[in-house]
ROVOBA-867868 format. One record per residue (C-alpha): x, y, z; residue in one letter; residue number from 1. Coordinates in steps of 0.2 Angstrom, whole numbers. Each point is the difference from the previous one (the first is absolute). Layout:
<pts>
+-------+-------+-------+-----+-----+
!    xx !    yy !    zz ! res !   n !
+-------+-------+-------+-----+-----+
!     X !     Y !     Z !   A ! NUM !
...
+-------+-------+-------+-----+-----+
</pts>
This chain:
<pts>
+-------+-------+-------+-----+-----+
!    xx !    yy !    zz ! res !   n !
+-------+-------+-------+-----+-----+
!     0 !     0 !     0 !   M !   1 !
!     6 !    17 !    -4 !   K !   2 !
!    -2 !    13 !    13 !   R !   3 !
!    -2 !    18 !    -1 !   V !   4 !
!     2 !    10 !    16 !   F !   5 !
!   -11 !    15 !     5 !   I !   6 !
!    10 !    15 !     6 !   V !   7 !
!    -6 !     4 !    17 !   L !   8 !
!    -4 !    17 !     6 !   G !   9 !
!    10 !    12 !    10 !   L !  10 !
!    10 !    -8 !    14 !   L !  11 !
!     0 !     6 !    18 !   S !  12 !
!    14 !    12 !     4 !   S !  13 !
!     6 !   -12 !    14 !   S !  14 !
!     7 !   -11 !   -14 !   V !  15 !
!    11 !    13 !    -7 !   H !  16 !
!     5 !     6 !    18 !   S !  17 !
!    11 !   -15 !     1 !   E !  18 !
!    16 !    -4 !   -10 !   T !  19 !
!    -1 !   -19 !    -5 !   Y !  20 !
!    13 !     1 !   -14 !   C !  21 !
!    16 !    10 !     3 !   H !  22 !
!     6 !    -6 !   -17 !   H !  23 !
!    -9 !    -5 !   -17 !   P !  24 !
!    -6 !   -18 !     1 !   I !  25 !
!    10 !   -10 !   -13 !   R !  26 !
!    -7 !   -14 !   -11 !   I !  27 !
!     8 !   -11 !   -13 !   V !  28 !
!    -6 !    -1 !   -18 !   F !  29 !
!     9 !   -14 !   -10 !   S !  30 !
!   -13 !    -2 !   -14 !   G !  31 !
!   -18 !     1 !    -5 !   D !  32 !
!   -12 !   -11 !    11 !   W !  33 !
!   -16 !     5 !    -8 !   Y !  34 !
!   -13 !     4 !     7 !   P !  35 !
!     8 !     3 !    17 !   Y !  36 !
!    16 !    10 !    -3 !   F !  37 !
!     6 !     5 !   -18 !   Y !  38 !
!     4 !    15 !   -11 !   Q !  39 !
!   -13 !     7 !   -11 !   D !  40 !
!     2 !     6 !   -18 !   K !  41 !
!     6 !    17 !     7 !   Q !  42 !
!    13 !    -8 !    10 !   G !  43 !
!    -9 !     3 !    16 !   D !  44 !
!     0 !   -13 !    14 !   Y !  45 !
!   -18 !    -6 !     5 !   T !  46 !
!    -9 !   -15 !     4 !   G !  47 !
!   -13 !    -6 !    13 !   Q !  48 !
!    12 !    -5 !    14 !   D !  49 !
!    11 !    16 !    -3 !   L !  50 !
!   -15 !    12 !     0 !   E !  51 !
!    -7 !    -7 !    16 !   L !  52 !
!    17 !     1 !     8 !   L !  53 !
!     3 !    18 !    -7 !   R !  54 !
!   -16 !     6 !     6 !   E !  55 !
!     1 !    -7 !    17 !   S !  56 !
!    17 !     8 !     2 !   L !  57 !
!    -5 !    17 !    -7 !   E !  58 !
!   -14 !     0 !    13 !   N !  59 !
!    13 !    -1 !    13 !   M !  60 !
!    10 !    14 !    -8 !   G !  61 !
!    14 !   -13 !    -6 !   C !  62 !
!     8 !     0 !   -17 !   E !  63 !
!     3 !   -15 !   -10 !   L !  64 !
!    16 !    -2 !   -11 !   N !  65 !
!     2 !   -14 !   -13 !   I !  66 !
!    18 !    -7 !    -2 !   V !  67 !
!     5 !   -13 !   -13 !   Q !  68 !
!     9 !   -15 !     8 !   L !  69 !
!    -1 !   -19 !    -3 !   P !  70 !
!   -15 !    -8 !     8 !   E !  71 !
!     9 !   -15 !     6 !   R !  72 !
!    10 !    11 !    12 !   R !  73 !
!   -16 !     7 !     9 !   I !  74 !
!     2 !   -10 !    16 !   T !  75 !
!    18 !     6 !     2 !   A !  76 !
!    -4 !    18 !    -5 !   D !  77 !
!   -14 !     1 !    13 !   L !  78 !
!    11 !    -7 !    13 !   L !  79 !
!    13 !    12 !    -3 !   S !  80 !
!   -12 !    15 !    -2 !   G !  81 !
!     6 !     3 !   -18 !   R !  82 !
!   -19 !    -2 !    -4 !   V !  83 !
!   -15 !     4 !    11 !   D !  84 !
!   -14 !   -10 !    -7 !   V !  85 !
!    -5 !   -14 !   -11 !   A !  86 !
!   -18 !    -4 !    -7 !   I !  87 !
!    -9 !   -16 !     0 !   A !  88 !
!     9 !    -9 !    14 !   A !  89 !
!    -8 !   -16 !     7 !   S !  90 !
!     1 !    -3 !    19 !   L !  91 !
!    14 !   -12 !     6 !   T !  92 !
!     7 !    -2 !    17 !   E !  93 !
!    17 !     7 !    -6 !   A !  94 !
!    -7 !    15 !    -7 !   R !  95 !
!   -10 !     4 !    16 !   Q !  96 !
!    16 !     0 !    10 !   R !  97 !
!    10 !    10 !   -13 !   Q !  98 !
!   -12 !    13 !    -7 !   F !  99 !
!   -16 !    10 !     4 !   L ! 100 !
!   -15 !    -7 !   -10 !   L ! 101 !
!   -16 !    10 !    -3 !   S ! 102 !
!   -17 !    -7 !     1 !   V ! 103 !
!    -4 !   -11 !   -15 !   P ! 104 !
!    -7 !    10 !   -15 !   Y ! 105 !
!    -4 !   -13 !   -13 !   R ! 106 !
!     1 !   -19 !    -2 !   Q ! 107 !
!    12 !    -8 !   -13 !   Q ! 108 !
!    -1 !   -16 !    -9 !   S ! 109 !
!    16 !    -6 !    -8 !   T ! 110 !
!    -2 !   -12 !   -15 !   V ! 111 !
!    11 !   -10 !   -12 !   L ! 112 !
!    -1 !     6 !   -18 !   V ! 113 !
!     5 !   -11 !   -15 !   F ! 114 !
!    -2 !     0 !   -19 !   R ! 115 !
!   -15 !    -8 !    -7 !   T ! 116 !
!    10 !   -10 !   -13 !   A ! 117 !
!    10 !    -8 !    14 !   N ! 118 !
!   -11 !   -16 !     3 !   K ! 119 !
!    12 !    -8 !    13 !   K ! 120 !
!    -1 !    15 !    11 !   T ! 121 !
!   -19 !     1 !    -2 !   A ! 122 !
!    -1 !   -17 !     8 !   A ! 123 !
!     8 !     6 !    16 !   L ! 124 !
!    -8 !     9 !    15 !   D ! 125 !
!    13 !     6 !    12 !   T ! 126 !
!    18 !     7 !     1 !   V ! 127 !
!     6 !   -16 !     8 !   S ! 128 !
!    -6 !   -10 !   -15 !   E ! 129 !
!     8 !    11 !   -12 !   L ! 130 !
!    17 !     1 !     8 !   V ! 131 !
!     0 !   -19 !     2 !   R ! 132 !
!    -3 !    -1 !   -19 !   Q ! 133 !
!    15 !    11 !    -2 !   N ! 134 !
!   -10 !    15 !    -6 !   K ! 135 !
!     8 !    17 !     2 !   L ! 136 !
!   -11 !    13 !     9 !   I ! 137 !
!     4 !    19 !     0 !   A ! 138 !
!    -5 !    10 !    16 !   L ! 139 !
!     6 !    15 !    10 !   N ! 140 !
!    10 !    -8 !    14 !   R ! 141 !
!    -2 !    15 !    10 !   G ! 142 !
!   -18 !    -3 !     3 !   G ! 143 !
!    -9 !   -13 !    11 !   W ! 144 !
!   -11 !   -13 !    -9 !   F ! 145 !
!    -5 !   -11 !    14 !   G ! 146 !
!     7 !   -15 !     9 !   A ! 147 !
!     1 !   -12 !   -15 !   E ! 148 !
!    12 !    12 !   -10 !   V ! 149 !
!    10 !     4 !    16 !   A ! 150 !
!     2 !   -19 !     3 !   S ! 151 !
!     6 !    -2 !   -18 !   I ! 152 !
!    12 !    14 !     1 !   L ! 153 !
!     9 !    -9 !    14 !   K ! 154 !
!     0 !   -17 !    -9 !   S ! 155 !
!    10 !    -7 !   -15 !   K ! 156 !
!   -14 !     6 !   -11 !   W ! 157 !
!     4 !    18 !     3 !   A ! 158 !
!    11 !     1 !   -16 !   R ! 159 !
!   -17 !    -1 !   -10 !   H ! 160 !
!    -7 !    16 !     8 !   L ! 161 !
!    10 !    14 !    -9 !   I ! 162 !
!     0 !    18 !     5 !   H ! 163 !
!    -7 !    12 !   -13 !   V ! 164 !
!    -1 !    18 !     5 !   E ! 165 !
!   -15 !     7 !    -9 !   T ! 166 !
!   -17 !    -6 !    -6 !   F ! 167 !
!     4 !     5 !   -18 !   A ! 168 !
!    16 !   -11 !     1 !   S ! 169 !
!    -9 !   -15 !     7 !   R ! 170 !
!   -14 !     2 !   -13 !   L ! 171 !
!    13 !     1 !   -14 !   E ! 172 !
!    10 !   -15 !     6 !   L ! 173 !
!   -16 !   -10 !     0 !   L ! 174 !
!    -6 !     5 !   -17 !   R ! 175 !
!    17 !    -4 !    -7 !   R ! 176 !
!     0 !   -17 !     8 !   G ! 177 !
!    15 !     3 !    11 !   R ! 178 !
!   -10 !    -4 !    15 !   V ! 179 !
!   -15 !   -12 !     2 !   D ! 180 !
!   -10 !    11 !    12 !   A ! 181 !
!     1 !    15 !    11 !   F ! 182 !
!    -8 !     5 !    17 !   I ! 183 !
!    -9 !    16 !     2 !   D ! 184 !
!   -15 !     9 !     7 !   D ! 185 !
!   -16 !    -6 !    -9 !   R ! 186 !
!    -7 !    17 !    -2 !   E ! 187 !
!    16 !     6 !    -8 !   T ! 188 !
!     0 !   -15 !   -12 !   V ! 189 !
!   -18 !     3 !    -5 !   L ! 190 !
!     2 !    19 !    -2 !   A ! 191 !
!    15 !    -3 !   -11 !   N ! 192 !
!    -9 !   -14 !   -10 !   I ! 193 !
!   -14 !    13 !    -4 !   N ! 194 !
!    11 !    15 !    -2 !   K ! 195 !
!    12 !    -9 !   -12 !   L ! 196 !
!   -13 !   -11 !    -8 !   H ! 197 !
!    10 !   -16 !     4 !   L ! 198 !
!    -8 !   -16 !    -6 !   S ! 199 !
!    14 !   -12 !     2 !   D ! 200 !
!     0 !     0 !    19 !   L ! 201 !
!   -10 !   -10 !    13 !   C ! 202 !
!    -1 !     0 !    19 !   I ! 203 !
!     0 !   -16 !    11 !   I ! 204 !
!   -15 !     2 !    10 !   P ! 205 !
!     7 !    -6 !    17 !   R ! 206 !
!     8 !    15 !     8 !   P ! 207 !
!    18 !    -1 !     5 !   V ! 208 !
!    -4 !    11 !    15 !   D ! 209 !
!   -14 !    11 !     7 !   V ! 210 !
!     5 !    14 !    12 !   A ! 211 !
!    -5 !    17 !     7 !   E ! 212 !
!    12 !    13 !    -6 !   Q ! 213 !
!     8 !    14 !    11 !   H ! 214 !
!    11 !    15 !    -2 !   Y ! 215 !
!    16 !    -5 !     8 !   M ! 216 !
!    11 !    14 !     8 !   F ! 217 !
!    18 !     1 !     6 !   S ! 218 !
!     3 !     3 !    18 !   K ! 219 !
!    16 !    10 !    -3 !   M ! 220 !
!    -9 !    17 !    -2 !   R ! 221 !
!   -18 !    -4 !     5 !   L ! 222 !
!    -8 !    -5 !    16 !   D ! 223 !
!   -17 !    -7 !     8 !   D ! 224 !
!    -7 !    18 !     0 !   D ! 225 !
!     2 !     2 !   -18 !   F ! 226 !
!    -7 !   -18 !    -4 !   L ! 227 !
!   -15 !     4 !    12 !   S ! 228 !
!    -4 !    16 !   -10 !   E ! 229 !
!     3 !    -8 !   -17 !   F ! 230 !
!   -12 !   -14 !     5 !   N ! 231 !
!   -13 !    13 !     5 !   R ! 232 !
!     1 !     9 !   -17 !   Q ! 233 !
!     1 !   -16 !   -10 !   L ! 234 !
!   -16 !    -7 !     9 !   S ! 235 !
!    -9 !    16 !    -4 !   R ! 236 !
!     4 !    -2 !   -19 !   L ! 237 !
!    -4 !   -18 !     0 !   L ! 238 !
!   -17 !     4 !     8 !   D ! 239 !
!    -4 !    12 !   -14 !   N ! 240 !
!     6 !   -11 !   -15 !   Q ! 241 !
!   -10 !    -4 !   -15 !   V ! 242 !
!     2 !   -17 !    -9 !   D ! 243 !
!    -1 !    -1 !   -19 !   I ! 244 !
!     0 !   -17 !    -9 !   P ! 245 !
!    15 !    -4 !   -11 !   V ! 246 !
!    -4 !    -9 !   -16 !   P ! 247 !
!     2 !   -19 !     2 !   E ! 248 !
!    13 !    -9 !   -11 !   A ! 249 !
!    -1 !   -19 !    -3 !   N ! 250 !
!     8 !   -11 !    13 !   D ! 251 !
!     7 !   -17 !    -3 !   H ! 252 !
!   -16 !   -11 !    -2 !   P ! 253 !
!     6 !   -13 !    13 !   H ! 254 !
+-------+-------+-------+-----+-----+
</pts>
């Protein structure tokens, strides 16, 4: 579902009487991830997740700066304070210890995508089944895709899960037959199938993982007071959001 966020009215002066951000909040952009975070035709950064983050911060009197860095380094960059926030973070015990996580703002379903012409891949249902058949799967290793993928990454099958930085690169490798499948957010895949009129791709219906998504902040320059006010502003926006259906694309008819 696409989401459009209604701009709230004037905020109370008490919000602006506090200084929640002594520096601009820095976020990494490593490539288009439509419809959540991407560059439009004018080269401006936009997207559902970005605009919700930006508006929440603006309501706190905070500025958002976008920096171009590799996505795979996001954990290290958040821990060092080089970066202040990441979008679309699933909740894990390690992340709860290391970072400040917002209230959840959407649910994400990650899926396996393959070429319709690849009948052998079409007969398989899970990441484990694919790697045991020596299939190559592209993904962003900086992300969290659930317990199954985490377990594979610690096993001898890890070499079959290859890091590819951007959605566009994962898509290109799949369409060229360099990988057998890739893992990504279902809404992103469907939106790109419709946007680019891709008829050669299918989605395996069984999700790889389903999880609520959070904004994840570094503790190096931000604190609990910041998070509390951010959650308040984020919740206000979520309470006033409007859902607009995204046109459906054909899933794999399993």
